[in-house]
SETIMAR-969752 format. One record per residue (C-alpha): residue in one letter; residue number from 1; x, y, z. Coordinates in steps of 0.5 Angstrom, whole numbers, plus 500, padded with zeros to 3 digits. Layout:
<pts>
PT   resn   resi    c1    c2    c3
PT      a    NUM     X     Y     Z
...
</pts>
This chain:
<pts>
PT   resn   resi    c1    c2    c3
PT      m      1   193   788   671
PT      n      2   185   787   670
PT      t      3   181   793   673
PT      l      4   176   788   676
PT      k      5   181   785   680
PT      k      6   184   791   683
PT      i      7   182   793   690
PT      k      8   177   798   691
PT      c      9   178   804   695
PT      f     10   174   810   697
PT      q     11   177   816   700
PT      v     12   172   820   703
PT      i     13   172   827   704
PT      p     14   166   832   706
PT      n     15   168   836   700
PT      l     16   174   838   695
PT      g     17   175   845   698
PT      e     18   182   848   699
PT      g     19   184   845   705
PT      g     20   190   841   708
PT      a     21   186   834   709
PT      e     22   183   835   702
PT      k     23   189   836   699
PT      l     24   192   830   702
PT      a     25   186   826   700
PT      l     26   187   828   693
PT      s     27   195   827   693
PT      l     28   194   820   696
PT      a     29   188   818   691
PT      d     30   193   820   685
PT      t     31   200   817   688
PT      i     32   197   810   691
PT      d     33   199   804   686
PT      s     34   194   804   681
PT      n     35   196   797   678
PT      k     36   193   795   685
PT      y     37   188   800   687
PT      d     38   182   802   684
PT      v     39   181   809   688
PT      t     40   175   814   688
PT      l     41   174   820   691
PT      v     42   168   821   695
PT      s     43   165   828   697
PT      l     44   159   828   701
PT      y     45   157   835   698
PT      k     46   156   837   691
PT      s     47   161   839   686
PT      q     48   164   846   688
PT      e     49   168   847   682
PT      s     50   174   848   687
PT      i     51   182   848   685
PT      y     52   182   841   687
PT      e     53   176   839   684
PT      q     54   179   841   677
PT      l     55   186   838   679
PT      a     56   183   832   680
PT      r     57   179   832   674
PT      e     58   186   834   670
PT      k     59   189   828   673
PT      g     60   184   823   671
PT      l     61   181   821   678
PT      k     62   175   818   679
PT      i     63   170   823   684
PT      k     64   163   821   686
PT      f     65   159   827   689
PT      f     66   153   827   694
PT      n     67   148   832   695
PT      k     68   149   833   703
PT      k     69   145   839   706
PT      p     70   148   843   711
PT      g     71   148   840   718
PT      l     72   146   833   720
PT      d     73   143   830   713
PT      l     74   140   823   714
PT      m     75   138   822   707
PT      v     76   146   822   705
PT      i     77   147   816   709
PT      y     78   141   813   705
PT      h     79   144   814   699
PT      l     80   151   812   701
PT      i     81   149   806   703
PT      k     82   146   804   697
PT      y     83   152   807   693
PT      f     84   157   802   698
PT      l     85   152   796   697
PT      n     86   152   797   689
PT      e     87   160   798   689
PT      k     88   162   794   694
PT      p     89   169   797   696
PT      q     90   174   793   700
PT      i     91   177   799   703
PT      v     92   174   806   706
PT      h     93   179   811   708
PT      t     94   175   817   711
PT      h     95   178   824   713
PT      l     96   175   830   717
PT      y     97   168   829   720
PT      s     98   166   824   714
PT      a     99   167   818   718
PT      k    100   160   819   722
PT      y    101   156   819   715
PT      i    102   160   813   713
PT      f    103   159   808   719
PT      l    104   153   805   717
PT      p    105   155   804   709
PT      a    106   161   801   711
PT      v    107   158   796   716
PT      l    108   152   794   712
PT      s    109   156   793   706
PT      g    110   162   789   710
PT      v    111   168   794   708
PT      k    112   174   790   711
PT      v    113   178   796   712
PT      r    114   176   802   715
PT      v    115   181   807   716
PT      h    116   180   814   719
PT      t    117   186   820   718
PT      v    118   186   824   724
PT      h    119   188   831   721
PT      s    120   189   835   728
PT      l    121   189   834   735
PT      a    122   185   829   737
PT      d    123   181   833   742
PT      k    124   180   839   737
PT      e    125   179   835   731
PT      l    126   171   834   732
PT      g    127   166   836   737
PT      w    128   165   833   743
PT      l    129   159   828   741
PT      d    130   162   826   734
PT      r    131   168   824   739
PT      c    132   164   820   743
PT      f    133   162   817   736
PT      m    134   169   816   734
PT      k    135   171   812   740
PT      v    136   165   807   739
PT      m    137   168   806   732
PT      y    138   175   805   734
PT      r    139   173   800   740
PT      y    140   168   796   737
PT      f    141   167   797   729
PT      n    142   175   796   727
PT      f    143   176   803   725
PT      i    144   183   805   725
PT      p    145   185   812   727
PT      v    146   192   814   723
PT      a    147   196   819   726
PT      i    148   199   824   722
PT      s    149   205   825   727
PT      d    150   208   823   733
PT      f    151   205   828   737
PT      i    152   198   827   734
PT      r    153   198   820   736
PT      e    154   200   822   743
PT      t    155   193   826   743
PT      l    156   189   820   740
PT      v    157   192   816   746
PT      a    158   190   821   751
PT      e    159   183   823   748
PT      y    160   181   816   746
PT      h    161   185   811   751
PT      l    162   187   807   746
PT      p    163   194   803   746
PT      s    164   199   807   742
PT      t    165   200   800   738
PT      r    166   193   801   735
PT      i    167   195   807   732
PT      p    168   199   807   726
PT      c    169   203   814   725
PT      i    170   204   816   717
PT      y    171   206   823   716
PT      n    172   203   827   711
PT      g    173   207   827   705
PT      i    174   207   832   699
PT      d    175   210   831   692
PT      v    176   217   834   693
PT      r    177   219   834   686
PT      l    178   214   840   685
PT      y    179   217   844   690
PT      t    180   225   843   690
PT      p    181   229   848   685
PT      g    182   233   845   680
PT      v    183   239   849   682
PT      p    184   241   852   689
PT      r    185   237   858   692
PT      e    186   241   864   692
PT      f    187   240   868   698
PT      k    188   241   876   697
PT      a    189   243   880   703
PT      n    190   236   884   702
PT      p    191   230   885   701
PT      l    192   227   879   705
PT      k    193   221   876   702
PT      i    194   216   873   707
PT      c    195   211   868   705
PT      a    196   205   865   709
PT      i    197   200   860   706
PT      g    198   194   858   710
PT      s    199   186   860   711
PT      l    200   185   867   714
PT      r    201   181   864   720
PT      n    202   182   864   728
PT      i    203   186   858   728
PT      k    204   192   861   724
PT      n    205   193   867   728
PT      h    206   195   872   722
PT      h    207   194   877   728
PT      l    208   201   875   731
PT      l    209   204   874   724
PT      i    210   202   881   722
PT      d    211   204   884   729
PT      a    212   211   881   729
PT      f    213   212   883   722
PT      k    214   210   890   724
PT      l    215   215   890   730
PT      a    216   221   887   725
PT      l    217   219   893   720
PT      e    218   221   898   725
PT      k    219   228   895   726
PT      n    220   229   893   719
PT      q    221   225   896   713
PT      d    222   228   891   708
PT      i    223   222   886   709
PT      s    224   216   885   706
PT      l    225   210   880   707
PT      q    226   205   876   702
PT      i    227   199   872   705
PT      v    228   196   867   701
PT      g    229   189   864   702
PT      d    230   182   867   704
PT      g    231   177   866   709
PT      v    232   173   870   714
PT      l    233   178   874   717
PT      r    234   181   877   711
PT      e    235   177   884   712
PT      e    236   179   884   719
PT      l    237   186   883   717
PT      e    238   187   888   711
PT      s    239   184   893   716
PT      k    240   189   892   721
PT      v    241   195   892   716
PT      r    242   192   899   714
PT      m    243   191   901   721
PT      y    244   199   900   722
PT      g    245   200   903   715
PT      l    246   203   897   712
PT      q    247   200   897   705
PT      d    248   206   898   701
PT      k    249   209   892   705
PT      v    250   204   887   706
PT      t    251   200   884   700
PT      f    252   194   879   701
PT      m    253   194   874   695
PT      g    254   188   870   696
PT      v    255   187   863   694
PT      r    256   192   861   689
PT      s    257   194   855   685
PT      d    258   201   857   683
PT      i    259   204   855   690
PT      p    260   210   852   688
PT      g    261   212   859   684
PT      i    262   210   863   690
PT      l    263   215   859   694
PT      s    264   220   859   689
PT      q    265   220   867   689
PT      s    266   220   867   697
PT      d    267   226   868   702
PT      v    268   222   865   708
PT      f    269   216   861   710
PT      a    270   212   864   716
PT      i    271   206   860   720
PT      s    272   203   863   726
PT      s    273   198   858   728
PT      l    274   195   857   735
PT      h    275   194   849   734
PT      e    276   196   845   728
PT      g    277   196   837   726
PT      l    278   202   837   721
PT      p    279   201   843   716
PT      l    280   202   841   708
PT      s    281   205   848   707
PT      v    282   211   847   712
PT      l    283   213   841   708
PT      e    284   212   845   702
PT      a    285   216   850   704
PT      m    286   221   845   707
PT      a    287   222   842   700
PT      s    288   222   849   697
PT      g    289   229   850   701
PT      l    290   226   856   705
PT      p    291   228   857   712
PT      i    292   221   856   716
PT      i    293   219   861   722
PT      a    294   213   857   726
PT      t    295   209   857   732
PT      r    296   211   850   737
PT      v    297   204   847   736
PT      g    298   202   840   734
PT      g    299   206   836   729
PT      i    300   210   842   727
PT      p    301   216   840   732
PT      d    302   216   833   730
PT      v    303   219   835   723
PT      m    304   222   841   725
PT      t    305   229   842   729
PT      e    306   230   849   732
PT      g    307   236   852   728
PT      r    308   237   846   723
PT      n    309   230   848   719
PT      g    310   228   854   722
PT      f    311   226   857   728
PT      l    312   220   855   733
PT      v    313   217   860   737
PT      e    314   212   859   743
PT      s    315   205   861   741
PT      g    316   203   868   742
PT      n    317   210   870   743
PT      v    318   210   876   738
PT      g    319   217   879   741
PT      a    320   220   872   740
PT      y    321   217   871   733
PT      c    322   220   878   731
PT      e    323   227   876   733
PT      a    324   226   870   729
PT      i    325   225   875   723
PT      l    326   230   879   724
PT      k    327   235   874   725
PT      l    328   234   871   718
PT      v    329   234   878   715
PT      v    330   241   880   717
PT      d    331   244   873   716
PT      p    332   243   871   709
PT      k    333   249   865   710
PT      l    334   244   862   716
PT      r    335   238   862   711
PT      e    336   243   859   706
PT      i    337   245   853   711
PT      i    338   238   852   713
PT      s    339   236   852   706
PT      r    340   240   846   704
PT      n    341   238   842   711
PT      n    342   231   843   709
PT      l    343   232   841   701
PT      i    344   235   834   704
PT      d    345   230   833   710
PT      a    346   224   834   705
PT      w    347   225   828   702
PT      k    348   223   824   708
PT      y    349   216   827   707
PT      d    350   215   825   700
PT      v    351   208   823   698
PT      k    352   211   817   695
PT      v    353   213   815   702
PT      m    354   206   817   705
PT      a    355   203   813   700
PT      k    356   207   807   701
PT      g    357   205   807   709
PT      y    358   198   807   707
PT      e    359   199   801   702
PT      e    360   202   797   707
PT      l    361   197   799   712
PT      y    362   191   797   708
PT      a    363   195   790   706
PT      s    364   196   788   713
PT      c    365   188   789   714
PT      l    366   186   786   708
</pts>
């Protein structure tokens, strides 16, 4: 098909840093039908030479950077208006807080399809003023909120008082083939290697994970913990590990680009967040055939069934989290059963399924 006849689609993200929303936007840009759609990743900020930027370039994806300054930057809206009027996209798809910068460019340039993916609980995704702005965009300017799980859709209904029929639900997706092992996983009796992936900030609540790990270690020494990611709490968390004397059992690995390899060398995946949307890391762990221990927050229970995919623990319950670790460390047969279940269930969340959902949404709006 001639490139000029393709449907021009902008995927707009504040930046291409290392986060779930950024990774999803990149995956969608890479997976959507390139014979039908001409996709550009639009970053409000200038290039940061991040892992995701490098990956986007390796995949041959188009990226347009703007030089947004910190805080509210009205000049970037002016430059976006010029860019939109010149390029004339038919679809604009925003993520995180980028929607407020895209409002005027989209309206003035007559963009037909205006989609915004909500990556977290509706009442926590944005600040109060931004949520008021989004309410106007949803109600009067044909912006479509997309929920990434059924639970997130419920929070959108509650926050914006929209009928659920106006809120499409398209689950996050990953490239399952990158993670699924070619041969069945082998689960030895011990030791048990636990892996946690996520930015080191308050919302991820690594304190709970470390506290639960310490308790489990007091009853069974055949466990270790790898924490992948970086952030403002790294020094504080490392200090806690030293205080507990767990330096030989807990490893901080920083930001890594070889996530499939790390998961393939792990036995259990752990996430202890205070709240979530639908973390890609849980889906990646599922596709890797890892039993999952997760807090019962956000969209996680929408993709996990207690006992089938792992264990769901109430947020803040250190004792219950510890018990979940111990159940898995002493029972390799249980880990094997859960692993087989996860390898099957992961295909429901393949990136191609997600891309098809968005393509159908775009087409219905066009």
